[in-house]
Structures are given as C-alpha cells and as structure tokens.
N, CA, C and O of each residue as an XYZ file, in Angstrom:
536
protein
N       6.080      9.464      5.560
C       6.643     10.217      3.975
C       5.865     11.272      3.948
O       6.376     12.367      3.715
N       4.407     11.152      4.192
C       3.464     12.182      4.032
C       3.599     13.350      4.499
O       3.064     14.302      3.932
N       4.418     13.518      5.738
C       4.538     15.151      5.908
C       5.494     15.809      5.585
O       5.594     16.908      6.130
N       6.638     15.366      4.504
C       7.754     15.819      3.744
C       7.480     16.719      3.116
O       7.557     16.312      1.957
N       7.147     17.898      3.103
C       6.943     18.651      1.774
C       7.621     19.600      1.533
O       7.458     20.270      0.513
N       8.776     19.923      2.676
C      10.100     20.559      2.626
C       9.573     21.692      1.589
O      10.446     22.009      0.781
N       8.377     22.349      1.438
C       7.666     23.912      1.246
C       7.657     23.631     -0.258
O       7.552     24.766     -0.725
N       7.700     22.872     -1.176
C       7.726     22.489     -2.456
C       6.103     22.162     -2.673
O       6.095     21.725     -3.824
N       4.705     22.136     -2.186
C       3.662     22.555     -2.699
C       3.187     23.634     -2.451
O       2.009     23.779     -2.777
N       3.942     24.872     -1.748
C       4.169     26.137     -1.813
C       4.722     26.936     -3.145
O       4.224     27.885     -3.749
N       5.492     26.470     -3.292
C       7.132     26.924     -4.376
C       5.912     27.081     -5.436
O       5.541     28.113     -5.993
N       5.404     25.789     -5.555
C       4.771     25.081     -6.903
C       3.523     26.000     -7.240
O       3.382     26.711     -8.235
N       2.412     25.769     -5.886
C       1.289     26.842     -5.396
C       1.634     28.168     -6.415
O       0.745     28.812     -6.972
N       2.809     28.400     -6.527
C       2.929     29.574     -6.849
C       3.055     30.169     -7.860
O       2.819     31.364     -8.043
N       3.584     29.097     -8.900
C       3.674     28.965    -10.307
C       3.184     29.514    -11.238
O       2.222     30.074    -10.711
N       3.150     29.856    -12.679
C       2.068     29.629    -13.300
C       2.178     28.633    -13.609
O       3.128     27.995    -13.153
N       0.913     27.775    -14.888
C       0.564     26.919    -15.625
C       1.568     26.463    -16.365
O       1.964     25.298    -16.327
N       2.002     27.294    -17.028
C       2.998     26.647    -18.048
C       4.147     26.242    -17.454
O       4.403     25.110    -17.864
N       4.833     26.565    -16.804
C       5.552     26.200    -15.879
C       5.858     24.808    -14.905
O       6.643     23.881    -14.709
N       4.694     25.388    -14.505
C       4.383     23.624    -14.186
C       3.293     22.527    -15.177
O       2.414     21.791    -14.728
N       3.472     22.610    -15.830
C       3.019     22.005    -17.375
C       4.675     21.478    -17.884
O       4.748     20.300    -18.235
N       5.982     22.317    -17.926
C       6.746     22.029    -18.081
C       7.847     21.047    -17.040
O       8.911     20.455    -17.220
N       6.724     21.313    -15.658
C       7.878     20.395    -14.810
C       7.308     18.817    -15.012
O       7.772     17.758    -14.589
N       6.119     19.092    -15.826
C       5.695     17.520    -15.576
C       6.337     16.224    -16.405
O       6.307     15.062    -15.998
N       7.077     16.797    -17.983
C       8.424     15.541    -18.136
C       9.210     15.262    -17.568
O       9.471     14.068    -17.417
N      10.046     16.386    -16.915
C      10.971     16.553    -15.907
C      10.692     15.664    -14.985
O      11.518     14.751    -14.991
N       9.669     15.524    -14.001
C       9.421     14.698    -13.041
C       9.100     13.424    -13.131
O       9.305     12.488    -12.359
N       8.325     13.513    -14.642
C       8.241     11.773    -15.322
C       9.495     11.213    -15.470
O       9.655     10.039    -15.138
N      10.458     11.898    -15.939
C      11.401     11.075    -16.037
C      12.307     10.883    -14.640
O      12.671      9.783    -14.224
N      12.575     12.058    -14.051
C      13.229     11.397    -12.564
C      12.087      9.978    -11.827
O      12.605      9.196    -11.030
N      10.848      9.843    -12.141
C      10.366      9.137    -11.538
C      10.593      7.377    -12.452
O      10.480      6.277    -11.913
N      10.890      7.629    -13.760
C      11.207      6.958    -14.041
C      12.615      6.063    -13.900
O      12.677      4.846    -14.076
N      13.790      6.985    -13.524
C      15.288      6.664    -13.412
C      14.810      5.919    -12.345
O      14.866      4.689    -12.382
N      14.262      6.625    -11.225
C      14.044      6.143     -9.603
C      13.182      4.509     -9.868
O      13.320      3.642     -9.006
N      12.371      4.249    -11.047
C      12.124      3.001    -10.695
C      13.184      2.093    -12.027
O      13.010      0.914    -12.338
N      13.932      2.747    -12.451
C      14.505      2.007    -13.324
C      15.973      1.475    -12.270
O      16.302      0.290    -12.238
N      16.783      2.636    -11.408
C      17.071      1.952    -10.023
C      16.413      1.149     -9.334
O      17.131      0.366     -8.712
N      15.174      1.001     -9.167
C      14.915      0.138     -7.711
C      14.969     -1.315     -8.577
O      15.014     -2.346     -7.906
N      14.964     -1.414     -9.954
C      15.207     -2.982    -10.628
C      16.505     -2.780    -10.277
O      16.827     -3.633     -9.449
N      17.970     -1.553    -10.698
C      18.951     -2.553    -10.823
C      19.615     -3.022     -9.485
O      20.453     -3.904     -9.296
N      18.927     -2.081     -8.519
C      19.152     -2.080     -7.210
C      18.656     -3.991     -6.945
O      19.393     -4.950     -6.712
N      17.705     -3.952     -7.048
C      17.594     -5.591     -7.258
C      18.088     -6.172     -7.969
O      17.097     -6.822     -8.303
N      18.793     -6.523     -8.521
C      19.501     -6.949     -9.338
C      21.268     -7.059     -8.690
O      21.820     -8.157     -8.613
N      21.559     -6.526     -8.519
C      22.083     -5.737     -7.468
C      22.644     -6.465     -6.347
O      23.778     -6.881     -6.109
N      21.513     -6.508     -5.709
C      20.474     -7.703     -4.538
C      21.306     -8.634     -4.410
O      22.264     -8.750     -3.645
N      20.644     -9.714     -5.688
C      20.943    -11.194     -5.601
C      22.674    -10.610     -6.046
O      23.466    -10.878     -5.142
N      23.047    -10.190     -6.750
C      24.631    -10.333     -6.929
C      25.573    -10.562     -5.237
O      26.210    -11.530     -4.820
N      25.314     -9.347     -4.672
C      25.361     -9.429     -3.229
C      25.358    -10.266     -2.524
O      26.255    -10.552     -1.731
N      24.148    -10.918     -2.717
C      23.765    -12.083     -1.813
C      24.862    -13.335     -2.115
O      25.232    -14.092     -1.217
N      25.186    -13.407     -3.099
C      26.106    -14.697     -3.757
C      27.198    -14.141     -3.103
O      27.829    -15.065     -2.590
N      27.821    -12.861     -2.836
C      29.402    -12.423     -2.218
C      29.038    -12.369     -1.399
O      29.919    -11.648     -0.929
N      27.971    -12.597     -0.110
C      28.029    -12.965      0.708
C      28.012    -13.793      1.685
O      28.246    -13.735      2.892
N      27.540    -14.951      0.595
C      27.429    -16.028      0.876
C      28.824    -16.614      0.749
O      29.047    -17.494      1.582
N      30.003    -16.294     -0.242
C      31.020    -16.900     -0.528
C      31.982    -16.477      0.594
O      32.819    -17.316      0.926
N      31.976    -15.335      1.198
C      32.640    -14.803      2.632
C      32.336    -15.501      3.802
O      33.054    -15.654      4.790
N      30.857    -16.035      3.537
C      30.506    -16.892      5.067
C      31.508    -18.100      4.592
O      32.367    -18.558      5.345
N      31.331    -18.481      3.479
C      31.623    -19.953      3.198
C      32.913    -20.037      3.800
O      33.197    -20.761      4.755
N      33.950    -18.990      2.984
C      35.614    -18.509      3.352
C      35.658    -18.813      5.255
O      36.256    -19.773      5.740
N      34.998    -17.911      5.977
C      35.347    -17.903      7.144
C      35.048    -19.517      8.268
O      35.675    -19.935      9.241
N      33.583    -20.153      7.406
C      33.373    -20.897      7.566
C      34.401    -21.915      7.484
O      34.342    -22.783      8.355
N      35.562    -22.020      6.412
C      36.473    -22.706      6.180
C      37.548    -22.756      7.236
O      38.015    -23.739      7.812
N      37.881    -21.284      7.380
C      38.645    -20.795      8.082
C      38.794    -21.696      9.422
O      39.637    -22.423      9.948
N      37.653    -21.285      9.634
C      37.131    -21.795     11.373
C      36.939    -23.674     11.758
O      37.032    -24.219     12.858
N      36.640    -24.329     10.346
C      36.926    -25.584     10.279
C      38.292    -26.183     10.437
O      38.677    -27.118     11.140
N      38.989    -25.314      9.508
C      40.732    -25.468      9.822
C      40.929    -25.137     10.908
O      41.937    -25.740     11.275
N      40.456    -24.337     11.908
C      40.945    -23.719     12.761
C      40.539    -25.026     14.210
O      41.164    -25.290     15.237
N      39.113    -25.631     13.591
C      38.331    -26.563     14.740
C      38.974    -28.014     14.628
O      38.797    -28.868     15.496
N      39.816    -28.240     13.360
C      40.642    -29.326     12.729
C      41.943    -29.317     13.906
O      42.349    -30.271     14.569
N      42.297    -28.278     13.908
C      43.740    -28.054     14.956
C      43.286    -28.122     16.080
O      44.165    -27.744     16.855
N      42.255    -28.439     16.684
C      41.833    -28.210     18.329
C      42.145    -29.622     18.741
O      41.617    -30.205     17.794
N      42.701    -30.693     19.597
C      42.655    -31.865     20.120
C      41.236    -32.160     20.892
O      40.899    -31.617     21.944
N      40.296    -33.351     19.989
C      39.363    -33.291     20.066
C      38.699    -33.264     22.013
O      37.532    -32.876     21.971
N      39.020    -33.477     23.111
C      39.348    -33.151     24.445
C      39.007    -31.734     24.514
O      38.165    -31.396     25.346
N      39.586    -30.785     23.697
C      39.768    -29.191     24.736
C      38.458    -28.510     24.169
O      38.017    -28.415     23.023
N      37.790    -27.870     25.964
C      36.628    -27.307     25.891
C      36.382    -26.531     25.033
O      35.172    -26.555     24.806
N      37.063    -25.623     24.232
C      36.965    -24.705     23.108
C      36.177    -25.269     22.000
O      35.751    -24.330     21.328
N      35.817    -26.360     21.544
C      35.608    -27.240     20.609
C      34.366    -26.439     20.392
O      34.161    -25.414     19.742
N      33.606    -27.191     21.110
C      32.161    -26.912     20.989
C      31.801    -25.672     20.433
O      31.195    -25.373     19.403
N      32.444    -24.838     21.586
C      33.024    -22.915     21.457
C      32.808    -22.457     20.191
O      32.036    -21.559     19.855
N      33.857    -23.421     19.186
C      34.623    -22.866     18.052
C      33.460    -23.497     16.863
O      33.435    -22.778     15.864
N      32.736    -24.405     16.808
C      31.492    -25.215     16.431
C      30.886    -24.290     16.251
O      30.603    -23.832     15.144
N      30.511    -23.751     17.541
C      28.697    -22.856     17.739
C      29.188    -21.772     16.995
O      28.624    -21.660     15.906
N      30.413    -20.592     17.323
C      31.097    -19.664     16.846
C      31.113    -20.078     15.109
O      30.384    -19.322     14.466
N      31.585    -20.790     14.550
C      31.250    -21.066     13.070
C      29.952    -21.407     11.728
O      29.858    -21.622     10.520
N      29.020    -21.244     13.140
C      27.732    -21.457     12.554
C      27.361    -20.660     12.670
O      26.768    -20.394     11.624
N      27.212    -19.605     13.620
C      27.196    -18.464     13.709
C      27.567    -17.128     12.860
O      26.801    -16.217     12.545
N      29.191    -17.285     12.526
C      29.543    -17.041     11.491
C      28.639    -16.996     10.009
O      28.078    -16.124      9.345
N      28.816    -18.201      9.934
C      28.226    -18.470      8.524
C      26.509    -17.928      8.374
O      26.099    -17.586      7.265
N      25.859    -17.906      9.241
C      24.736    -17.089      8.992
C      24.283    -15.918      8.704
O      23.512    -15.581      7.806
N      25.070    -14.990      9.932
C      25.224    -13.907     10.245
C      25.693    -13.067      8.745
O      25.012    -12.345      8.016
N      27.122    -13.488      8.638
C      27.419    -12.753      7.558
C      26.845    -13.158      5.856
O      26.949    -12.445      4.858
N      26.461    -14.019      5.926
C      25.501    -14.801      4.570
C      24.383    -13.730      4.148
O      24.006    -13.527      2.994
N      23.882    -13.024      5.412
C      22.672    -12.479      5.276
C      22.618    -10.665      5.807
O      21.873     -9.837      5.283
N      23.324    -10.453      6.627
C      23.258     -8.661      7.657
C      23.404     -8.324      6.362
O      22.474     -8.102      5.587
N      25.241     -8.255      5.963
C      25.570     -7.471      5.531
C      24.491     -6.313      3.864
O      24.226     -5.119      3.723
N      24.206     -7.703      2.922
C      23.501     -7.597      2.217
C      21.760     -6.762      2.466
O      21.093     -5.988      1.779
N      21.595     -7.315      3.577
C      20.000     -7.131      3.791
C      20.669     -5.653      4.638
O      19.910     -4.780      4.217
N      21.443     -5.115      5.370
C      21.433     -3.436      5.581
C      21.399     -2.863      4.234
O      20.512     -2.285      3.605
N      22.823     -3.237      3.916
C      23.353     -2.405      2.501
C      21.476     -2.377      1.488
O      20.955     -1.311      1.157
N      21.082     -3.220      1.315
C      19.735     -2.987      0.499
C      18.593     -2.048      1.076
O      17.716     -1.476      0.429
N      18.790     -2.026      2.314
C      17.489     -1.979      2.451
C      17.623     -0.185      3.117
O      16.643      0.412      3.563
N      19.011      0.411      3.043
C      19.763      2.002      3.061
C      19.057      2.466      1.588
O      18.201      3.285      1.254
N      19.860      1.527      0.945
C      19.319      2.157     -1.269
C      18.085      2.010     -0.837
O      17.655      3.143     -0.619
N      17.231      1.165     -0.580
C      15.661      0.611     -1.296
C      14.892      2.408     -0.647
O      14.330      3.338     -1.225
N      15.358      2.085      1.049
C      14.428      3.318      1.331
C      15.092      5.099      0.481
O      14.354      6.045      0.205
N      16.348      5.057      0.297
C      16.189      6.390     -0.899
C      15.910      6.709     -1.961
O      15.560      7.787     -2.441
N      16.230      4.726     -2.778
C      15.268      5.504     -4.025
C      13.997      5.436     -3.939
O      13.537      5.812     -5.017
N      13.150      5.143     -3.193
C      11.495      4.827     -2.597
C      11.314      6.369     -2.283
O      10.469      7.074     -2.836
N      11.997      6.699     -1.556
C      11.655      8.223     -1.279
C      11.641      9.381     -2.157
O      10.832     10.309     -2.187
N      13.450      9.011     -3.402
C      13.106      9.577     -4.293
C      11.877      9.813     -5.222
O      11.199     10.764     -5.610
N      11.962      7.857     -5.451
C      10.499      7.786     -6.839
C       9.306      8.302     -5.830
O       8.740      9.189     -6.469
N       8.714      8.176     -4.664
C       7.873      8.938     -4.146
C       7.391     10.486     -4.214
O       6.283     10.963     -4.464
N       8.331     10.945     -3.976
C       8.778     12.393     -4.186
C       8.155     12.969     -5.270
O       7.339     13.860     -5.510
N       9.131     11.771     -6.103
C       8.864     12.489     -7.949
C       6.990     12.169     -8.420
O       6.524     12.819     -9.357
N       6.014     11.049     -7.594
C       5.102     10.987     -7.959
C       4.020     11.922     -7.106
O       2.922     12.326     -7.490
N       4.589     12.110     -5.998
C       3.627     13.062     -5.419
C       3.364     14.467     -5.808
O       2.310     15.099     -5.737
N       5.163     15.024     -6.461
C       4.393     16.169     -6.913
C       4.076     16.192     -8.828
O       3.923     17.263     -9.414
N       4.028     14.848     -9.553
C       3.546     14.962    -10.672
C       1.925     14.708    -10.391
O       1.043     14.905    -11.227
N       1.715     14.206     -8.970
C       0.077     14.093     -9.040
C      -0.425     15.461     -8.564
O      -1.544     15.933     -8.768
N       0.683     16.067     -7.834
C       0.198     17.166     -7.216
C       0.032     18.139     -8.431
O      -0.960     18.844     -8.250
N       0.663     18.409     -9.592
C       0.952     19.148    -10.950
C      -0.480     19.296    -11.334
O      -1.205     20.281    -11.473
N      -0.675     17.933    -11.470
C      -1.950     17.295    -12.118
C      -2.815     17.648    -11.598
O      -3.558     18.313    -12.320
N      -3.224     17.495    -10.321
C      -4.153     17.944     -9.831
C      -4.827     19.658     -9.834
O      -5.967     20.111     -9.943
N      -3.438     20.281     -9.652
C      -3.411     21.636     -9.575
C      -3.777     22.120    -11.062
O      -4.644     22.992    -11.125
N      -3.261     21.694    -12.178
C      -3.976     22.063    -13.523
C      -5.621     21.826    -14.030
O      -6.275     22.295    -14.962
N      -5.933     20.861    -12.931
C      -7.085     20.130    -13.441
C      -8.235     21.439    -12.259
O      -9.332     21.684    -12.763
N      -8.012     21.982    -11.190
C      -8.337     22.615    -10.462
C      -8.027     24.020    -11.373
O      -8.910     24.856    -11.561
N      -6.846     24.140    -11.833
C      -7.120     25.346    -12.550
C      -8.272     25.621    -13.879
O      -8.602     26.624    -14.512
N      -8.604     24.412    -13.911
C      -9.450     24.554    -15.557
C      -8.702     23.740    -16.698
O      -9.413     23.286    -17.594
N      -7.337     23.515    -16.747
C      -6.886     23.074    -17.905
C      -6.222     22.198    -18.329
O      -5.472     22.150    -19.304
N      -6.625     21.129    -17.229
C      -6.847     19.251    -17.665
C      -8.367     19.073    -17.178
O      -9.051     19.501    -16.248
N      -8.547     18.218    -18.287
C     -10.013     17.668    -17.564
C     -10.134     16.325    -16.159
O      -9.473     15.307    -15.953
N     -11.318     16.971    -15.415
C     -11.136     16.075    -14.328
C     -12.364     14.792    -14.916
O     -13.175     14.789    -15.843
N     -11.922     13.587    -13.641
C     -12.562     12.565    -13.993
C     -14.186     12.528    -12.828
O     -15.012     11.623    -12.949
C-alpha cells in the first residue's frame, strides 16, 4: 500500500496552505465514513455467516434425503456421505469469507488513503510553519 500515491503528493505539494487546510475536514469525514463502513461490514459479516450456515444445512438435508433413498449396500453411499460433509463445511465458510475479504480490502484501502493524505497535509503544514511541531 505504501507505494500507491497516484501522484496525489505532487498535487497536494503544489496547493497553497489554505487549500490544504480546507481538505482536512473532508479527509476526516471520509476517514470516519470508512471506519463506520468497516463496522457495518463486520455486522454484515455476522449476518452472512448465518445465511451461509442455513444454505449448508439445506444442502446437507437434501444430500441426506438422497442418501436415505440409496440402498445400504450401494457403493455410492460412503461417497455421498463424504460429499454431504464437504458441502456443509464449504458452503458454511467459503462464500462469506471471500466476499468479506474483498469488501474489507477495498474499505481498508479507502481508509488508509484518507489517513495518509490527512497525515501528509498536517506534516506539510507543520513544515510550512503553520502548525506546531512536537
């Protein structure tokens, strides 16, 4: 992430101090929205886990019904039971994990970009003597 500047540092460096100061509230608002989005995504992730578990249960029940229709000596019975177990495991975890990861990555990059720009502006304003240094 550290090398994804997209030229914003050059653009920001060319701005006058009042413009940089006016960007701080906008960046803070974007950062706060991204933080709230992460919180919402976390709650949504919990909901999707429940839905995925329900889907896994339905698939498991369908396979169990099919399993009940196969005679006890049918060679497909062990394979069907194995498939049922795999379906329950995979459906219950994979979809939610993949989608959540993609959303979290985008929101985290958005949050990081806002934080980096806000920090850069504050450092630049301190360098220009407009903000105190610690």
